[in-house]
Gaussian input, Z-matrix of N, CA and C with variables (Angstrom, degrees):
# hf/3-21g

backbone

0 1
 N
 C     1     B1
 C     2     B2     1     A1
 N     3     B3     2     A2     1     D1
 C     4     B4     3     A3     2     D2
 C     5     B5     4     A4     3     D3
 N     6     B6     5     A5     4     D4
 C     7     B7     6     A6     5     D5
 C     8     B8     7     A7     6     D6
 N     9     B9     8     A8     7     D7
 C    10    B10     9     A9     8     D8
 C    11    B11    10    A10     9     D9
 N    12    B12    11    A11    10    D10
 C    13    B13    12    A12    11    D11
 C    14    B14    13    A13    12    D12
 N    15    B15    14    A14    13    D13
 C    16    B16    15    A15    14    D14
 C    17    B17    16    A16    15    D15
 N    18    B18    17    A17    16    D16
 C    19    B19    18    A18    17    D17
 C    20    B20    19    A19    18    D18
 N    21    B21    20    A20    19    D19
 C    22    B22    21    A21    20    D20
 C    23    B23    22    A22    21    D21
 N    24    B24    23    A23    22    D22
 C    25    B25    24    A24    23    D23
 C    26    B26    25    A25    24    D24
 N    27    B27    26    A26    25    D25
 C    28    B28    27    A27    26    D26
 C    29    B29    28    A28    27    D27
 N    30    B30    29    A29    28    D28
 C    31    B31    30    A30    29    D29
 C    32    B32    31    A31    30    D30
 N    33    B33    32    A32    31    D31
 C    34    B34    33    A33    32    D32
 C    35    B35    34    A34    33    D33
 N    36    B36    35    A35    34    D34
 C    37    B37    36    A36    35    D35
 C    38    B38    37    A37    36    D36
 N    39    B39    38    A38    37    D37
 C    40    B40    39    A39    38    D38
 C    41    B41    40    A40    39    D39
 N    42    B42    41    A41    40    D40
 C    43    B43    42    A42    41    D41
 C    44    B44    43    A43    42    D42
 N    45    B45    44    A44    43    D43
 C    46    B46    45    A45    44    D44
 C    47    B47    46    A46    45    D45
 N    48    B48    47    A47    46    D46
 C    49    B49    48    A48    47    D47
 C    50    B50    49    A49    48    D48
 N    51    B51    50    A50    49    D49
 C    52    B52    51    A51    50    D50
 C    53    B53    52    A52    51    D51
 N    54    B54    53    A53    52    D52
 C    55    B55    54    A54    53    D53
 C    56    B56    55    A55    54    D54
 N    57    B57    56    A56    55    D55
 C    58    B58    57    A57    56    D56
 C    59    B59    58    A58    57    D57
 N    60    B60    59    A59    58    D58
 C    61    B61    60    A60    59    D59
 C    62    B62    61    A61    60    D60
 N    63    B63    62    A62    61    D61
 C    64    B64    63    A63    62    D62
 C    65    B65    64    A64    63    D63
 N    66    B66    65    A65    64    D64
 C    67    B67    66    A66    65    D65
 C    68    B68    67    A67    66    D66
 N    69    B69    68    A68    67    D67
 C    70    B70    69    A69    68    D68
 C    71    B71    70    A70    69    D69
 N    72    B72    71    A71    70    D70
 C    73    B73    72    A72    71    D71
 C    74    B74    73    A73    72    D72
 N    75    B75    74    A74    73    D73
 C    76    B76    75    A75    74    D74
 C    77    B77    76    A76    75    D75
 N    78    B78    77    A77    76    D76
 C    79    B79    78    A78    77    D77
 C    80    B80    79    A79    78    D78
 N    81    B81    80    A80    79    D79
 C    82    B82    81    A81    80    D80
 C    83    B83    82    A82    81    D81
 N    84    B84    83    A83    82    D82
 C    85    B85    84    A84    83    D83
 C    86    B86    85    A85    84    D84
 N    87    B87    86    A86    85    D85
 C    88    B88    87    A87    86    D86
 C    89    B89    88    A88    87    D87
 N    90    B90    89    A89    88    D88
 C    91    B91    90    A90    89    D89
 C    92    B92    91    A91    90    D90
 N    93    B93    92    A92    91    D91
 C    94    B94    93    A93    92    D92
 C    95    B95    94    A94    93    D93
 N    96    B96    95    A95    94    D94
 C    97    B97    96    A96    95    D95
 C    98    B98    97    A97    96    D96
 N    99    B99    98    A98    97    D97
 C   100   B100    99    A99    98    D98
 C   101   B101   100   A100    99    D99
 N   102   B102   101   A101   100   D100
 C   103   B103   102   A102   101   D101
 C   104   B104   103   A103   102   D102
 N   105   B105   104   A104   103   D103
 C   106   B106   105   A105   104   D104
 C   107   B107   106   A106   105   D105
 N   108   B108   107   A107   106   D106
 C   109   B109   108   A108   107   D107
 C   110   B110   109   A109   108   D108
 N   111   B111   110   A110   109   D109
 C   112   B112   111   A111   110   D110
 C   113   B113   112   A112   111   D111
 N   114   B114   113   A113   112   D112
 C   115   B115   114   A114   113   D113
 C   116   B116   115   A115   114   D114
 N   117   B117   116   A116   115   D115
 C   118   B118   117   A117   116   D116
 C   119   B119   118   A118   117   D117
 N   120   B120   119   A119   118   D118
 C   121   B121   120   A120   119   D119
 C   122   B122   121   A121   120   D120
 N   123   B123   122   A122   121   D121
 C   124   B124   123   A123   122   D122
 C   125   B125   124   A124   123   D123
 N   126   B126   125   A125   124   D124
 C   127   B127   126   A126   125   D125
 C   128   B128   127   A127   126   D126
 N   129   B129   128   A128   127   D127
 C   130   B130   129   A129   128   D128
 C   131   B131   130   A130   129   D129
 N   132   B132   131   A131   130   D130
 C   133   B133   132   A132   131   D131
 C   134   B134   133   A133   132   D132
 N   135   B135   134   A134   133   D133
 C   136   B136   135   A135   134   D134
 C   137   B137   136   A136   135   D135
 N   138   B138   137   A137   136   D136
 C   139   B139   138   A138   137   D137
 C   140   B140   139   A139   138   D138
 N   141   B141   140   A140   139   D139
 C   142   B142   141   A141   140   D140
 C   143   B143   142   A142   141   D141
 N   144   B144   143   A143   142   D142
 C   145   B145   144   A144   143   D143
 C   146   B146   145   A145   144   D144
 N   147   B147   146   A146   145   D145
 C   148   B148   147   A147   146   D146
 C   149   B149   148   A148   147   D147
 N   150   B150   149   A149   148   D148
 C   151   B151   150   A150   149   D149
 C   152   B152   151   A151   150   D150
 N   153   B153   152   A152   151   D151
 C   154   B154   153   A153   152   D152
 C   155   B155   154   A154   153   D153
 N   156   B156   155   A155   154   D154
 C   157   B157   156   A156   155   D155
 C   158   B158   157   A157   156   D156
 N   159   B159   158   A158   157   D157
 C   160   B160   159   A159   158   D158
 C   161   B161   160   A160   159   D159
 N   162   B162   161   A161   160   D160
 C   163   B163   162   A162   161   D161
 C   164   B164   163   A163   162   D162
 N   165   B165   164   A164   163   D163
 C   166   B166   165   A165   164   D164
 C   167   B167   166   A166   165   D165
 N   168   B168   167   A167   166   D166
 C   169   B169   168   A168   167   D167
 C   170   B170   169   A169   168   D168
 N   171   B171   170   A170   169   D169
 C   172   B172   171   A171   170   D170
 C   173   B173   172   A172   171   D171
 N   174   B174   173   A173   172   D172
 C   175   B175   174   A174   173   D173
 C   176   B176   175   A175   174   D174
 N   177   B177   176   A176   175   D175
 C   178   B178   177   A177   176   D176
 C   179   B179   178   A178   177   D177
 N   180   B180   179   A179   178   D178
 C   181   B181   180   A180   179   D179
 C   182   B182   181   A181   180   D180
 N   183   B183   182   A182   181   D181
 C   184   B184   183   A183   182   D182
 C   185   B185   184   A184   183   D183
 N   186   B186   185   A185   184   D184
 C   187   B187   186   A186   185   D185
 C   188   B188   187   A187   186   D186
 N   189   B189   188   A188   187   D187
 C   190   B190   189   A189   188   D188
 C   191   B191   190   A190   189   D189
 N   192   B192   191   A191   190   D190
 C   193   B193   192   A192   191   D191
 C   194   B194   193   A193   192   D192
 N   195   B195   194   A194   193   D193
 C   196   B196   195   A195   194   D194
 C   197   B197   196   A196   195   D195
 N   198   B198   197   A197   196   D196
 C   199   B199   198   A198   197   D197
 C   200   B200   199   A199   198   D198
 N   201   B201   200   A200   199   D199
 C   202   B202   201   A201   200   D200
 C   203   B203   202   A202   201   D201
 N   204   B204   203   A203   202   D202
 C   205   B205   204   A204   203   D203
 C   206   B206   205   A205   204   D204
 N   207   B207   206   A206   205   D205
 C   208   B208   207   A207   206   D206
 C   209   B209   208   A208   207   D207
 N   210   B210   209   A209   208   D208
 C   211   B211   210   A210   209   D209
 C   212   B212   211   A211   210   D210
 N   213   B213   212   A212   211   D211
 C   214   B214   213   A213   212   D212
 C   215   B215   214   A214   213   D213
 N   216   B216   215   A215   214   D214
 C   217   B217   216   A216   215   D215
 C   218   B218   217   A217   216   D216
 N   219   B219   218   A218   217   D217
 C   220   B220   219   A219   218   D218
 C   221   B221   220   A220   219   D219
 N   222   B222   221   A221   220   D220
 C   223   B223   222   A222   221   D221
 C   224   B224   223   A223   222   D222
 N   225   B225   224   A224   223   D223
 C   226   B226   225   A225   224   D224
 C   227   B227   226   A226   225   D225
 N   228   B228   227   A227   226   D226
 C   229   B229   228   A228   227   D227
 C   230   B230   229   A229   228   D228
 N   231   B231   230   A230   229   D229
 C   232   B232   231   A231   230   D230
 C   233   B233   232   A232   231   D231
 N   234   B234   233   A233   232   D232
 C   235   B235   234   A234   233   D233
 C   236   B236   235   A235   234   D234
 N   237   B237   236   A236   235   D235
 C   238   B238   237   A237   236   D236
 C   239   B239   238   A238   237   D237
 N   240   B240   239   A239   238   D238
 C   241   B241   240   A240   239   D239
 C   242   B242   241   A241   240   D240
 N   243   B243   242   A242   241   D241
 C   244   B244   243   A243   242   D242
 C   245   B245   244   A244   243   D243
 N   246   B246   245   A245   244   D244
 C   247   B247   246   A246   245   D245
 C   248   B248   247   A247   246   D246
 N   249   B249   248   A248   247   D247
 C   250   B250   249   A249   248   D248
 C   251   B251   250   A250   249   D249
 N   252   B252   251   A251   250   D250
 C   253   B253   252   A252   251   D251
 C   254   B254   253   A253   252   D252
 N   255   B255   254   A254   253   D253
 C   256   B256   255   A255   254   D254
 C   257   B257   256   A256   255   D255
 N   258   B258   257   A257   256   D256
 C   259   B259   258   A258   257   D257
 C   260   B260   259   A259   258   D258
 N   261   B261   260   A260   259   D259
 C   262   B262   261   A261   260   D260
 C   263   B263   262   A262   261   D261
 N   264   B264   263   A263   262   D262
 C   265   B265   264   A264   263   D263
 C   266   B266   265   A265   264   D264
 N   267   B267   266   A266   265   D265
 C   268   B268   267   A267   266   D266
 C   269   B269   268   A268   267   D267
 N   270   B270   269   A269   268   D268
 C   271   B271   270   A270   269   D269
 C   272   B272   271   A271   270   D270

   B1=1.4393
   B2=1.4661
   B3=1.3235
   B4=1.4284
   B5=1.5290
   B6=1.2973
   B7=1.4669
   B8=1.5239
   B9=1.3394
   B10=1.4332
   B11=1.5459
   B12=1.3023
   B13=1.4689
   B14=1.5613
   B15=1.2850
   B16=1.4937
   B17=1.5918
   B18=1.2346
   B19=1.5104
   B20=1.5286
   B21=1.2673
   B22=1.4876
   B23=1.5625
   B24=1.3033
   B25=1.4707
   B26=1.5221
   B27=1.2929
   B28=1.4733
   B29=1.4738
   B30=1.3771
   B31=1.5052
   B32=1.5679
   B33=1.3089
   B34=1.4247
   B35=1.5601
   B36=1.4171
   B37=1.3615
   B38=1.5713
   B39=1.3532
   B40=1.4661
   B41=1.4814
   B42=1.3324
   B43=1.4040
   B44=1.5301
   B45=1.3239
   B46=1.4390
   B47=1.5272
   B48=1.3444
   B49=1.4536
   B50=1.4872
   B51=1.3637
   B52=1.3962
   B53=1.5330
   B54=1.3296
   B55=1.4460
   B56=1.5085
   B57=1.3756
   B58=1.4045
   B59=1.5447
   B60=1.3620
   B61=1.4569
   B62=1.4847
   B63=1.3071
   B64=1.4444
   B65=1.5073
   B66=1.2814
   B67=1.4911
   B68=1.4810
   B69=1.3297
   B70=1.4740
   B71=1.5035
   B72=1.3289
   B73=1.4722
   B74=1.4912
   B75=1.3354
   B76=1.4773
   B77=1.4792
   B78=1.3353
   B79=1.5093
   B80=1.4977
   B81=1.3436
   B82=1.4671
   B83=1.5339
   B84=1.2648
   B85=1.4308
   B86=1.5149
   B87=1.2946
   B88=1.5179
   B89=1.5059
   B90=1.3532
   B91=1.4519
   B92=1.5731
   B93=1.3605
   B94=1.4215
   B95=1.5061
   B96=1.3367
   B97=1.3965
   B98=1.5343
   B99=1.2935
   B100=1.5065
   B101=1.4860
   B102=1.3052
   B103=1.4778
   B104=1.5274
   B105=1.3462
   B106=1.3785
   B107=1.4963
   B108=1.3245
   B109=1.4303
   B110=1.5254
   B111=1.3101
   B112=1.5060
   B113=1.5009
   B114=1.3186
   B115=1.5030
   B116=1.5101
   B117=1.3203
   B118=1.4215
   B119=1.5078
   B120=1.3630
   B121=1.4539
   B122=1.5014
   B123=1.3385
   B124=1.4848
   B125=1.5264
   B126=1.3319
   B127=1.5049
   B128=1.5186
   B129=1.2976
   B130=1.4664
   B131=1.5623
   B132=1.2955
   B133=1.4544
   B134=1.5732
   B135=1.3205
   B136=1.4508
   B137=1.5407
   B138=1.3479
   B139=1.4585
   B140=1.4800
   B141=1.2939
   B142=1.4708
   B143=1.5477
   B144=1.3533
   B145=1.4217
   B146=1.5381
   B147=1.3463
   B148=1.4895
   B149=1.5583
   B150=1.3411
   B151=1.4881
   B152=1.5051
   B153=1.3178
   B154=1.4092
   B155=1.5417
   B156=1.3474
   B157=1.4210
   B158=1.5199
   B159=1.3175
   B160=1.4742
   B161=1.5378
   B162=1.3463
   B163=1.4403
   B164=1.5702
   B165=1.3020
   B166=1.4677
   B167=1.5537
   B168=1.2711
   B169=1.4805
   B170=1.5282
   B171=1.2982
   B172=1.4704
   B173=1.5856
   B174=1.2467
   B175=1.4736
   B176=1.5281
   B177=1.3406
   B178=1.4816
   B179=1.5625
   B180=1.3071
   B181=1.4671
   B182=1.5179
   B183=1.3418
   B184=1.4063
   B185=1.5140
   B186=1.3350
   B187=1.4310
   B188=1.5837
   B189=1.2349
   B190=1.4914
   B191=1.4979
   B192=1.3226
   B193=1.4875
   B194=1.5446
   B195=1.3093
   B196=1.4924
   B197=1.5394
   B198=1.3166
   B199=1.4501
   B200=1.5701
   B201=1.3072
   B202=1.5003
   B203=1.5105
   B204=1.2734
   B205=1.4243
   B206=1.5159
   B207=1.3090
   B208=1.3871
   B209=1.5593
   B210=1.2762
   B211=1.4286
   B212=1.5577
   B213=1.3098
   B214=1.4952
   B215=1.5367
   B216=1.2841
   B217=1.4295
   B218=1.5792
   B219=1.2620
   B220=1.4654
   B221=1.4958
   B222=1.3197
   B223=1.4408
   B224=1.5237
   B225=1.3304
   B226=1.4086
   B227=1.5235
   B228=1.3447
   B229=1.4524
   B230=1.5399
   B231=1.3574
   B232=1.4475
   B233=1.5561
   B234=1.2571
   B235=1.4558
   B236=1.4783
   B237=1.2795
   B238=1.5077
   B239=1.5369
   B240=1.3564
   B241=1.4526
   B242=1.5315
   B243=1.2901
   B244=1.4643
   B245=1.4892
   B246=1.3297
   B247=1.4608
   B248=1.5059
   B249=1.3237
   B250=1.5034
   B251=1.5569
   B252=1.2965
   B253=1.4005
   B254=1.5574
   B255=1.3042
   B256=1.5290
   B257=1.4475
   B258=1.3870
   B259=1.4309
   B260=1.5105
   B261=1.3287
   B262=1.4336
   B263=1.5185
   B264=1.3050
   B265=1.4884
   B266=1.4892
   B267=1.3519
   B268=1.4543
   B269=1.5444
   B270=1.2643
   B271=1.5247
   B272=1.3862
   A1=108.74
   A2=120.60
   A3=123.61
   A4=108.83
   A5=112.57
   A6=119.50
   A7=113.77
   A8=117.88
   A9=122.65
   A10=107.73
   A11=117.71
   A12=123.64
   A13=108.96
   A14=117.94
   A15=117.86
   A16=111.63
   A17=116.14
   A18=122.82
   A19=108.48
   A20=120.56
   A21=121.79
   A22=108.55
   A23=119.05
   A24=121.67
   A25=108.24
   A26=117.96
   A27=123.16
   A28=110.82
   A29=112.59
   A30=118.75
   A31=106.59
   A32=119.43
   A33=119.74
   A34=113.06
   A35=114.10
   A36=122.00
   A37=110.75
   A38=116.71
   A39=121.16
   A40=111.86
   A41=119.13
   A42=125.33
   A43=109.14
   A44=117.42
   A45=122.09
   A46=110.58
   A47=118.70
   A48=122.69
   A49=110.47
   A50=117.80
   A51=119.27
   A52=114.66
   A53=116.34
   A54=123.23
   A55=108.54
   A56=117.07
   A57=119.95
   A58=115.16
   A59=115.30
   A60=119.42
   A61=109.54
   A62=123.39
   A63=122.53
   A64=113.15
   A65=114.24
   A66=117.08
   A67=114.54
   A68=118.47
   A69=121.57
   A70=109.25
   A71=117.38
   A72=121.80
   A73=112.78
   A74=113.45
   A75=119.21
   A76=112.75
   A77=117.55
   A78=122.20
   A79=108.20
   A80=118.80
   A81=124.23
   A82=111.83
   A83=113.75
   A84=114.61
   A85=113.50
   A86=117.06
   A87=121.91
   A88=110.49
   A89=118.06
   A90=123.12
   A91=109.94
   A92=112.96
   A93=116.69
   A94=114.35
   A95=119.04
   A96=126.53
   A97=108.58
   A98=114.28
   A99=120.09
   A100=113.15
   A101=118.21
   A102=120.91
   A103=113.47
   A104=119.35
   A105=119.10
   A106=118.26
   A107=118.80
   A108=121.26
   A109=107.49
   A110=114.51
   A111=122.34
   A112=117.29
   A113=115.55
   A114=120.83
   A115=106.79
   A116=114.97
   A117=121.27
   A118=113.32
   A119=116.89
   A120=121.68
   A121=112.18
   A122=118.14
   A123=120.09
   A124=106.31
   A125=113.11
   A126=119.24
   A127=110.88
   A128=117.77
   A129=120.17
   A130=111.32
   A131=115.91
   A132=121.94
   A133=107.80
   A134=112.26
   A135=114.87
   A136=109.96
   A137=114.94
   A138=117.86
   A139=110.80
   A140=118.51
   A141=123.63
   A142=111.50
   A143=117.25
   A144=121.80
   A145=110.23
   A146=113.09
   A147=116.57
   A148=111.01
   A149=115.11
   A150=122.06
   A151=108.17
   A152=118.70
   A153=122.04
   A154=114.15
   A155=118.82
   A156=119.13
   A157=112.41
   A158=116.99
   A159=120.28
   A160=109.76
   A161=117.59
   A162=123.64
   A163=106.87
   A164=117.69
   A165=121.09
   A166=109.04
   A167=118.47
   A168=120.97
   A169=110.83
   A170=115.34
   A171=118.70
   A172=111.78
   A173=114.73
   A174=121.74
   A175=109.25
   A176=116.51
   A177=119.20
   A178=112.34
   A179=116.81
   A180=121.22
   A181=110.91
   A182=117.52
   A183=121.30
   A184=113.42
   A185=118.46
   A186=125.28
   A187=108.93
   A188=117.38
   A189=123.12
   A190=110.49
   A191=117.04
   A192=121.25
   A193=108.96
   A194=115.86
   A195=117.33
   A196=113.31
   A197=117.26
   A198=122.26
   A199=107.82
   A200=114.30
   A201=119.06
   A202=110.88
   A203=118.42
   A204=123.38
   A205=110.06
   A206=122.65
   A207=127.99
   A208=109.17
   A209=116.97
   A210=122.01
   A211=107.44
   A212=117.86
   A213=121.49
   A214=108.17
   A215=118.66
   A216=120.42
   A217=111.81
   A218=115.41
   A219=122.94
   A220=112.60
   A221=115.42
   A222=122.13
   A223=109.94
   A224=117.74
   A225=120.94
   A226=113.18
   A227=115.86
   A228=121.71
   A229=113.38
   A230=114.31
   A231=116.93
   A232=110.53
   A233=117.92
   A234=122.46
   A235=110.57
   A236=117.25
   A237=119.27
   A238=112.95
   A239=115.56
   A240=120.34
   A241=112.53
   A242=116.48
   A243=121.92
   A244=112.43
   A245=116.42
   A246=120.18
   A247=110.74
   A248=116.12
   A249=118.06
   A250=110.43
   A251=117.33
   A252=119.03
   A253=111.80
   A254=115.65
   A255=119.77
   A256=110.83
   A257=118.74
   A258=119.08
   A259=112.84
   A260=117.27
   A261=123.82
   A262=110.39
   A263=117.47
   A264=123.42
   A265=110.87
   A266=120.25
   A267=123.78
   A268=111.04
   A269=118.74
   A270=121.59
   A271=111.25
   D1=36.39
   D2=179.78
   D3=-66.78
   D4=143.32
   D5=176.48
   D6=89.52
   D7=-5.08
   D8=-179.25
   D9=-90.70
   D10=145.94
   D11=175.23
   D12=-85.00
   D13=131.75
   D14=178.11
   D15=-60.51
   D16=148.49
   D17=-173.42
   D18=-55.04
   D19=-44.68
   D20=-177.40
   D21=-64.26
   D22=-41.46
   D23=-179.31
   D24=-67.23
   D25=-40.47
   D26=-179.42
   D27=-59.69
   D28=-46.66
   D29=-177.97
   D30=-64.09
   D31=-42.00
   D32=-177.40
   D33=-63.52
   D34=-38.17
   D35=178.40
   D36=-64.77
   D37=-40.52
   D38=176.40
   D39=-63.69
   D40=-41.49
   D41=178.84
   D42=-61.55
   D43=-46.43
   D44=-179.57
   D45=-63.67
   D46=-40.95
   D47=177.13
   D48=-62.89
   D49=-41.84
   D50=179.60
   D51=-68.73
   D52=-34.01
   D53=175.20
   D54=-64.25
   D55=-45.98
   D56=178.64
   D57=-62.45
   D58=-37.99
   D59=172.80
   D60=-62.99
   D61=-48.16
   D62=178.65
   D63=-58.55
   D64=-42.22
   D65=176.98
   D66=-60.89
   D67=-39.59
   D68=177.60
   D69=-70.45
   D70=-39.76
   D71=176.22
   D72=-57.42
   D73=-50.37
   D74=179.11
   D75=-61.23
   D76=-41.52
   D77=178.10
   D78=-61.55
   D79=-48.63
   D80=178.40
   D81=-55.12
   D82=-53.15
   D83=-175.85
   D84=-66.86
   D85=-36.57
   D86=-179.81
   D87=-67.94
   D88=-42.38
   D89=-178.76
   D90=-65.54
   D91=-50.20
   D92=-177.72
   D93=-67.32
   D94=-34.95
   D95=177.53
   D96=-61.60
   D97=-52.93
   D98=179.44
   D99=-60.35
   D100=-39.45
   D101=-178.08
   D102=-79.73
   D103=-25.67
   D104=-170.53
   D105=-114.35
   D106=-26.17
   D107=-171.51
   D108=-97.88
   D109=115.59
   D110=-177.44
   D111=-119.59
   D112=-27.32
   D113=-172.14
   D114=-108.29
   D115=116.42
   D116=178.83
   D117=-107.25
   D118=13.85
   D119=-179.83
   D120=-88.85
   D121=-6.95
   D122=-179.25
   D123=-133.45
   D124=145.60
   D125=-179.87
   D126=-74.41
   D127=-23.84
   D128=-178.30
   D129=-94.05
   D130=150.24
   D131=175.23
   D132=-72.60
   D133=139.92
   D134=170.68
   D135=-74.27
   D136=167.36
   D137=176.70
   D138=-61.38
   D139=-40.85
   D140=178.56
   D141=-60.34
   D142=-44.09
   D143=178.21
   D144=-63.28
   D145=-44.95
   D146=-177.15
   D147=-61.72
   D148=-45.63
   D149=177.97
   D150=-58.26
   D151=-49.06
   D152=-176.97
   D153=-63.93
   D154=-36.28
   D155=177.60
   D156=-72.45
   D157=-35.75
   D158=177.53
   D159=-63.00
   D160=-44.88
   D161=-177.74
   D162=-67.45
   D163=-42.61
   D164=-178.41
   D165=-64.17
   D166=-44.39
   D167=178.12
   D168=-62.78
   D169=-46.35
   D170=179.20
   D171=-58.85
   D172=-45.02
   D173=-177.77
   D174=-66.36
   D175=-42.30
   D176=177.60
   D177=-64.77
   D178=-41.27
   D179=-178.22
   D180=-69.35
   D181=-41.08
   D182=176.30
   D183=-65.16
   D184=-38.48
   D185=175.91
   D186=-63.90
   D187=-45.70
   D188=179.11
   D189=-62.64
   D190=-42.72
   D191=178.59
   D192=-65.59
   D193=-43.55
   D194=-179.77
   D195=-66.00
   D196=-37.91
   D197=176.78
   D198=-61.52
   D199=-49.47
   D200=-179.35
   D201=-58.89
   D202=-41.99
   D203=-179.74
   D204=-64.99
   D205=-44.30
   D206=177.43
   D207=-62.49
   D208=-42.39
   D209=-176.39
   D210=-65.21
   D211=-40.63
   D212=-179.76
   D213=-68.48
   D214=-41.02
   D215=174.97
   D216=-58.90
   D217=-44.98
   D218=176.57
   D219=-57.71
   D220=-47.44
   D221=179.50
   D222=-61.80
   D223=-43.13
   D224=179.88
   D225=-61.79
   D226=-40.31
   D227=176.00
   D228=-66.27
   D229=-35.93
   D230=177.24
   D231=-71.25
   D232=-38.27
   D233=177.41
   D234=-64.96
   D235=-44.92
   D236=175.34
   D237=-59.08
   D238=-40.88
   D239=176.58
   D240=-62.14
   D241=-40.82
   D242=178.19
   D243=-64.08
   D244=-42.69
   D245=-179.31
   D246=-68.87
   D247=-38.87
   D248=175.91
   D249=-64.56
   D250=-42.66
   D251=-178.12
   D252=-67.04
   D253=-34.88
   D254=177.21
   D255=-69.96
   D256=-41.79
   D257=179.10
   D258=-67.61
   D259=-34.76
   D260=174.58
   D261=-62.24
   D262=-43.65
   D263=-178.87
   D264=-65.71
   D265=-32.60
   D266=-176.04
   D267=-79.80
   D268=-10.94
   D269=179.84
   D270=-74.27

């Protein structure tokens, strides 16, 4: 069973991923609520508030996706550099 992650480690990884998701969700809702919700006299969102929250969420999600993409690109470059350095050291 080489290459498989032990059950305990898998569970810990899933818990960490869920915590990361909740953290991002809480940040998103907090930021967009603060930026967009201004009128507390009505239970319904105004059209302006609704539009603002949709734009805010879209911007946040696009930013998160772009940061993840750049991080992956950076990791790939780092890995390529390590492989090149190791192959150079073995010569």
